[in-house]
C-alpha positions in Angstrom: 56.3 18.1 18.4 53.6 17.1 15.8 54.3 13.9 13.9 54.5 15.5 10.5 57.3 17.9 11.7 59.6 14.8 12.3 59.5 14.2 8.6 60.3 17.6 7.5 64.0 17.0 6.7 63.3 13.8 4.9 60.5 15.2 2.9 62.6 18.2 1.8 64.7 15.9 -0.3 61.7 13.8 -1.7 59.3 16.5 -2.6 60.8 17.2 -6.0 60.7 13.6 -6.9 57.0 13.3 -5.8 55.8 16.6 -7.3 53.9 15.3 -10.3 51.2 12.6 -10.3 52.5 9.3 -11.8 50.8 6.1 -12.7 51.1 3.0 -10.7 50.9 -0.6 -12.0 47.3 -2.0 -12.1 46.4 -4.1 -9.1 47.2 -7.9 -9.6 44.3 -9.8 -10.9 42.4 -6.7 -12.1 43.8 -6.2 -15.5 41.6 -4.1 -17.5 38.8 -3.8 -15.0 39.7 -0.2 -14.0 42.0 2.5 -15.0 45.5 2.3 -13.3 45.7 4.4 -10.1 47.4 7.6 -10.2 49.9 8.6 -7.5 49.1 12.2 -6.3 51.8 14.6 -5.7 53.6 14.1 -2.4 52.3 15.7 0.7 54.0 18.8 2.1 54.6 19.3 5.7 51.1 21.0 6.2 49.0 18.2 4.9 51.0 15.1 5.9 48.4 14.3 8.5 45.7 13.6 5.9 47.8 10.6 4.6 47.9 9.2 8.2 44.0 9.7 8.6 43.7 8.0 5.3 45.7 5.0 6.4 43.8 5.0 9.6 40.5 4.7 7.7 41.7 2.0 5.6 42.5 0.0 8.8 38.9 0.3 9.6 37.7 -1.4 6.4 36.5 -4.4 8.6 33.6 -2.3 9.6 32.6 -2.1 5.9 32.7 -6.0 5.5 36.2 -6.0 3.9 39.2 -7.8 4.9 42.1 -5.2 5.7 44.6 -7.9 5.0 43.7 -7.8 1.3 45.1 -4.2 0.9 48.7 -4.3 2.3 48.2 -1.0 4.2 51.8 0.2 5.2 52.5 0.8 9.0 52.8 4.3 10.1 56.2 3.5 11.3 57.4 3.2 7.6 56.7 7.1 7.1 59.8 8.0 9.2 62.2 5.8 7.2 60.7 5.6 3.8 58.1 8.4 3.4 57.8 8.2 -0.3 57.2 4.5 -0.1 54.8 5.0 2.6 52.8 7.6 0.7 52.6 5.4 -2.3 51.7 2.4 -0.4 48.8 4.2 1.3 47.4 5.6 -1.8 47.8 2.3 -3.8 45.8 0.5 -0.9 43.2 3.2 -0.8 42.8 3.0 -4.8 42.2 -0.7 -4.3 39.9 -0.4 -1.4 37.9 2.3 -3.3 37.5 -0.1 -6.2 36.0 -2.7 -3.9 33.7 -0.2 -2.2 32.4 1.4 -5.4 32.4 -1.9 -7.7 32.2 -4.6 -5.2 34.9 -6.8 -3.8 33.6 -9.6 -6.1 33.0 -8.0 -9.6 31.0 -11.0 -10.7 30.5 -13.8 -8.2 30.6 -17.2 -9.1 27.2 -19.0 -9.9 25.3 -15.8 -8.9 23.3 -14.9 -12.0 20.9 -12.8 -9.7 23.6 -10.2 -9.1 24.3 -7.7 -12.0 26.7 -4.8 -11.8 27.1 -1.8 -14.0 30.8 -0.7 -14.0 30.1 2.1 -16.6 27.4 3.7 -14.3 29.6 3.5 -11.4 32.3 5.7 -13.2 35.3 4.4 -11.1 37.7 6.5 -13.0 35.9 9.6 -11.5 36.3 8.3 -8.0 40.1 7.6 -8.8 40.6 11.0 -10.0 38.8 12.5 -6.8 41.0 10.4 -4.6 43.9 11.9 -6.3 42.8 15.5 -5.6 41.0 15.1 -2.2 42.2 17.2 0.5 40.9 14.8 2.9 40.9 11.3 1.2 39.6 9.5 4.2 36.3 11.2 3.7 36.1 9.8 0.2 36.4 6.2 1.5 33.5 7.1 3.8 31.3 8.3 1.0 32.1 5.2 -1.0 31.4 3.0 2.0 27.9 4.6 2.2 26.9 4.0 -1.4 25.0 0.6 -0.9 21.4 0.8 0.0 21.0 0.2 3.8 24.7 0.5 4.4 24.5 2.4 7.7 22.1 -0.2 9.3 24.1 -3.1 7.8 27.3 -1.7 9.3 25.6 -1.3 12.7 24.5 -4.8 12.6 27.9 -6.0 11.5 29.6 -4.2 14.5 27.0 -5.9 16.9 27.7 -9.3 15.6 31.4 -8.8 15.3 31.1 -7.8 19.1 29.6 -10.9 19.9 32.2 -13.0 18.0 34.9 -10.9 19.8 33.4 -11.7 23.2 33.3 -15.5 22.5 30.0 -15.8 20.5 26.6 -17.0 21.9 26.4 -19.9 24.1 24.5 -22.7 22.3 21.3 -24.1 23.8 22.2 -27.6 24.9 20.2 -30.5 23.6 17.3 -31.9 25.3 14.1 -34.0 25.1 10.8 -32.1 23.8 9.9 -28.8 22.7 10.3 -25.8 24.9 7.1 -23.9 25.4 5.2 -21.8 27.8 5.0 -23.4 31.2 8.1 -25.7 30.6 10.6 -26.0 33.4 14.1 -27.0 32.4 17.0 -26.0 34.4 19.5 -26.2 31.6 17.9 -25.3 28.4 15.5 -22.5 29.7 18.3 -20.3 31.2 20.3 -20.8 28.0 17.4 -19.8 25.9 16.9 -16.7 28.0 20.6 -15.8 27.8 20.7 -16.2 24.0 17.7 -14.1 23.5 18.7 -11.3 25.9 21.8 -10.8 23.8 19.6 -9.5 21.0 16.3 -8.4 22.8 16.5 -5.3 25.1 13.0 -6.0 26.3 13.6 -9.3 27.5 16.8 -8.0 29.2 14.8 -5.5 31.0 12.3 -8.1 32.2 12.3 -10.0 35.4 14.4 -13.2 35.3 12.1 -16.2 35.4 14.8 -18.6 36.1 14.2 -22.1 34.6 10.6 -21.5 34.0 9.4 -20.6 30.4 7.4 -17.6 31.5 5.3 -15.1 29.5 8.3 -12.6 29.0 10.2 -15.4 27.4 7.4 -16.6 25.1 7.0 -12.9 23.9 10.6 -12.7 23.2 10.6 -16.0 21.2 7.7 -14.8 19.2 9.6 -11.5 18.3 12.7 -13.5 17.4 10.7 -15.8 15.3 9.1 -13.1 13.4 12.3 -11.4 12.6 13.8 -14.8 11.6 11.1 -15.9 9.2 10.0 -18.9 11.3 6.6 -20.1 12.4 5.6 -17.6 15.2 4.1 -20.1 17.7 6.1 -19.1 20.7 7.7 -22.6 20.9 11.3 -23.7 20.5 11.4 -27.0 18.7 14.3 -28.5 16.7 14.1 -25.8 13.8 14.0 -22.8 16.0 16.8 -24.3 18.1 19.0 -25.0 15.2 18.7 -21.4 14.0 19.4 -20.1 17.6 22.4 -22.1 17.7 23.9 -20.8 14.5 27.3 -19.2 15.5 27.7 -15.4 15.5 30.4 -15.8 12.9 27.8 -17.1 10.4 25.8 -13.8 10.9 28.9 -11.7 10.3 29.4 -13.6 7.1 25.9 -12.9 5.9 26.2 -9.3 6.7 29.6 -9.1 4.8 28.0 -10.7 1.8 24.9 -8.5 1.9 27.2 -5.4 1.9 29.2 -6.5 -1.0 26.2 -7.7 -3.1 24.6 -4.3 -2.9 27.8 -2.5 -4.2 27.0 -1.2 -7.7 24.0 -3.5 -7.9 21.9 -2.8 -11.0 18.5 -1.1 -9.9 15.4 -2.4 -11.5 13.8 0.0 -14.0 10.0 0.7 -14.4 9.2 -2.5 -16.4 6.8 -5.0 -14.8 9.0 -7.8 -13.4 8.7 -10.9 -11.3 11.0 -11.2 -8.2 11.2 -14.5 -6.4 13.1 -14.2 -3.0 14.4 -17.7 -2.5 15.4 -17.0 1.2 12.1 -15.5 1.9 10.0 -18.0 -0.2 8.2 -15.2 -1.6 7.1 -14.0 -5.1 6.2 -10.5 -5.9 5.1 -8.8 -9.2 6.4 -5.3 -9.4 6.3 -2.3 -11.6 8.5 0.7 -10.7 8.2 1.0 -6.9 4.7 -0.5 -6.9 3.9 -4.1 -5.8 1.1 -5.6 -7.8 1.1 -9.1 -6.4 2.7 -11.1 -3.4 2.4 -14.7 -2.6 4.1 -17.5 -0.9 6.2 -20.0 -2.9 8.0 -23.2 -2.4 11.6 -23.3 -3.6 14.2 -26.2 -4.0 15.3 -28.2 -0.9 19.1 -27.6 -0.1 19.9 -30.9 -1.9 18.3 -29.5 -5.1 18.6 -25.9 -4.6 16.9 -23.3 -6.9 19.7 -21.6 -8.8 19.8 -17.7 -8.6 19.3 -16.5 -12.1 17.7 -14.0 -14.4 15.4 -14.9 -17.3 12.4 -13.8 -19.2 9.0 -15.3 -19.1 7.9 -16.1 -22.5 4.8 -18.3 -22.3 2.3 -20.2 -20.2 1.1 -23.7 -20.7 -2.2 -25.1 -19.6 -2.6 -28.5 -18.4 1.1 -29.4 -18.7 2.3 -33.0 -18.9 5.5 -33.6 -16.7 8.6 -35.2 -18.3 10.1 -36.4 -15.0 13.9 -35.5 -14.9 16.1 -38.6 -14.2 17.1 -37.6 -10.6 13.5 -37.1 -9.7 12.6 -40.5 -11.2 15.5 -42.3 -9.2 15.3 -40.8 -5.9 11.5 -39.7 -5.6 9.4 -42.0 -7.9 11.3 -45.3 -7.7 10.4 -45.9 -3.9 6.8 -45.1 -4.9 6.6 -47.4 -7.9 8.2 -50.2 -5.7 5.3 -49.6 -3.1 2.4 -49.2 -5.3 2.9 -49.4 -9.2 -0.9 -49.6 -9.9 -1.6 -46.5 -7.7 1.2 -44.6 -9.8 -0.5 -45.6 -12.9 -3.8 -44.3 -11.6 -2.1 -40.9 -10.9 -1.1 -40.6 -14.5 2.5 -41.8 -14.5 3.5 -43.6 -17.6 6.8 -45.7 -17.9 8.8 -46.0 -21.1 11.9 -47.9 -22.3 13.8 -47.3 -25.5 14.4 -50.3 -27.8 16.1 -49.9 -31.1 15.8 -46.0 -30.9 12.0 -46.3 -30.4 10.3 -45.5 -27.2 8.0 -48.2 -26.0 5.5 -47.9 -23.1 5.8 -50.4 -20.3 3.1 -51.5 -17.8 4.5 -50.6 -14.4 2.6 -53.6 -12.9 4.7 -56.0 -15.0 8.0 -54.8 -13.6 9.9 -56.6 -10.9 10.6 -53.5 -9.0 12.7 -55.1 -6.4 15.5 -55.5 -9.0 15.5 -52.0 -10.3 18.4 -50.1 -8.9 18.5 -46.2 -8.5 22.0 -46.0 -9.9 21.1 -47.8 -13.1 17.3 -46.7 -13.5 16.4 -47.9 -17.0 13.1 -46.0 -17.6 11.8 -42.7 -18.9 8.8 -41.4 -16.8 6.1 -39.0 -18.0 3.0 -37.9 -16.0 0.0 -37.0 -18.0 -1.8 -33.7 -17.5 -4.5 -33.8 -15.0 -5.4 -32.8 -11.4 -2.8 -35.1 -10.0 0.0 -33.8 -12.2 2.9 -32.4 -10.2 3.0 -29.3 -12.2 -0.8 -28.7 -11.4 -2.9 -27.1 -14.2 -0.5 -24.2 -15.3 3.2 -23.9 -16.0 5.0 -20.4 -16.5 7.8 -20.8 -19.0 11.0 -18.9 -18.7 13.7 -20.5 -21.0 17.1 -21.1 -19.1 19.8 -23.7 -19.0 18.7 -25.1 -15.6 15.1 -25.9 -16.9 13.6 -24.1 -14.1 9.9 -22.8 -14.3 7.2 -21.5 -12.2 4.2 -23.8 -11.7 1.0 -24.7 -9.9 1.0 -27.8 -7.7 -1.9 -30.1 -6.4 -0.3 -30.2 -3.0 -1.4 -27.1 -1.1 -0.5 -27.9 2.5 3.2 -27.0 2.5 2.3 -23.2 1.7 1.3 -23.0 5.4 4.8 -23.7 6.5 7.2 -20.8 7.3 10.1 -22.7 5.9 9.2 -23.8 2.3 12.3 -25.3 0.6 10.8 -28.6 -0.5 10.9 -28.7 -4.2 13.2 -30.2 -6.7 14.4 -26.8 -7.8 11.5 -25.3 -9.5 9.1 -22.7 -8.0 5.7 -23.9 -6.8 3.1 -21.0 -6.6 0.4 -20.5 -3.9 -1.9 -18.5 -6.1 -1.0 -19.4 -9.8 -4.2 -17.9 -11.3 -3.5 -14.5 -9.8 -0.1 -14.5 -11.5 -1.7 -15.8 -14.8 -4.1 -12.8 -14.8 -1.2 -10.4 -14.6 0.9 -12.1 -17.3 -2.1 -12.4 -19.7 -3.2 -8.8 -19.5 -3.9 -7.5 -23.0 -4.2 -11.0 -24.7 -7.8 -11.4 -24.6 -7.7 -14.3 -22.0 -10.5 -13.4 -19.5 -11.4 -15.7 -16.7 -14.1 -17.6 -18.7 -11.6 -18.4 -21.4 -9.0 -19.5 -18.9 -11.5 -21.8 -17.3 -12.4 -23.4 -20.8 -8.7 -24.0 -21.2 -8.5 -25.8 -17.9 -11.6 -27.7 -18.6 -10.4 -29.0 -22.0 -7.8 -31.1 -20.2 -5.6 -30.5 -23.4 -2.1 -29.2 -23.1 -2.0 -25.7 -24.7 0.7 -23.1 -24.8 0.1 -19.3 -25.1 2.8 -17.0 -25.9 2.7 -13.7 -23.7 2.1 -10.4 -25.4 5.1 -9.0 -23.7 8.0 -11.2 -22.0 8.5 -10.5 -18.6 12.0 -10.3 -16.7 12.2 -12.9 -14.0 14.8 -12.7 -11.3 15.3 -15.6 -8.8 17.4 -13.9 -6.1 19.1 -15.3 -3.0 18.9 -12.3 -0.4 19.0 -13.4 3.1 19.7 -10.0 4.6 17.0 -7.3 4.3 17.0 -3.8 5.6 13.6 -2.5 6.5 14.0 1.1 7.8 16.7 1.0 10.4 16.1 -2.8 11.1 18.0 -5.6 9.7 16.2 -8.8 9.0 18.3 -12.0 8.5 17.0 -15.2 7.0 18.8 -18.6 7.3 21.5 -19.3 4.7 19.7 -22.4 3.6 21.8 -23.1 0.6 25.2 -21.9 2.2 25.5 -19.2 -0.7 26.4 -16.4 1.7 29.1 -18.4 3.3 30.4 -19.4 -0.3 30.3 -15.7 -1.2 32.4 -14.7 1.7 34.9 -17.3 1.0 35.3 -16.2 -2.5 35.8 -12.5 -1.2 38.4 -13.6 1.0 40.2 -15.8 -1.6 40.7 -12.9 -3.6 44.0 -12.2 -2.2 46.0 -9.0 -1.8 44.6 -6.4 -4.4 47.6 -4.0 -4.1 51.2 -3.8 -5.2 54.2 -3.6 -2.8 55.4 -0.1 -2.2 58.2 -0.4 -4.9 55.3 -1.4 -7.4 55.9 -5.1 -7.8 52.6 -7.0 -7.6 51.8 -9.0 -4.7 
């Protein structure tokens, strides 16, 4: 006998009560965010299976990066004893899950100024109304799950990573002495490296097993892996590559879950010219619509001084900027250098000031007993004059924001050759600042000759842009390229924090009786 027939007698007495749609209480913690869900008319004996299929689909929300424990999905067994409560509970859970799939589990993530959602454009009440009338509501959940750009590829990658976690995770490569490189023989680390890469690289898995020798097949696999992970592609496994290889599979699961949710109801850029800085990719692009006008490497904040994700507008540029050194930089970076060579610091344009009676007075660094100066009680203000040695280089791009972050030139060009480029104190150092300058000064009458005269003057000069430009500093570690998913290291731990906040959200729904949980 089919399952729905077992409930026919029970349903007969309940159908009059459930014949009309009725509003349920709004989900806990979501007051005012969306319209209260509507309970559809109860199912008749002929369409009860669709409710079971909806419940089954909700139990697969993990494949969409959501935690099914957040939705209090009632068990199927409840349908035989409390069919009305089961029906209401399934639809309440479906409404809550639909809201998270359409609008994002985190409507506005903490500290993520780079993420912008548009609830009005998503028109969630329309989705709620469709859920009420859908003959096959499980298919509506599928549609909502496919809304984010690249959702299919991300879900496939999530399933792979989840499978690795379920099987016990990747075995770490044990520590050892020296870098692993072609020709190395290591009976412990080489087999472990080969096994780790085989889990992701079908070409290596199909190749002849070289045992404890770092052979050509293993080198080729390492190079492919380094390319995908944004590391220096040298075919050698040193401390950096080994640390990334030894990240647990659960960390990858978290990054993909965060990536799926961040894409939900994300506001798409318009046709306006804009500057995008991918913090995790160490990359700046200038884009106009779908066209990329400029691409360059950048240096971003080290993890201890992370570049904050944000949105701002570039308003002006400054030639030959002086640098008012922030207190933290003065204490942690410059104090040791003043201790070693105060005269050399003076030669590089650094000036030292103290404040006496409200007046700023310059101090000769060579007269200071630096051995008595403590970092936790640093008594001086530091400024660096404009010039070739200035930490900001010869040009600064200003975008007013509360974190005092800006884009700038730098006299030190060597770090741009590194694949990992998190070395700054939070601001963005530019590989080719003059190329960006040419784009932002278009239409202002500043040709290359005039720009060069401004540099040569050695005078600090600010120029307002004819049109301000939107700038987004975004933290996107997971990128979909066609059907391939590329994952960068979570250098600031923001993906891990995002997932923790997702899972801290608690149960979205109410109990079958309508009481919030």
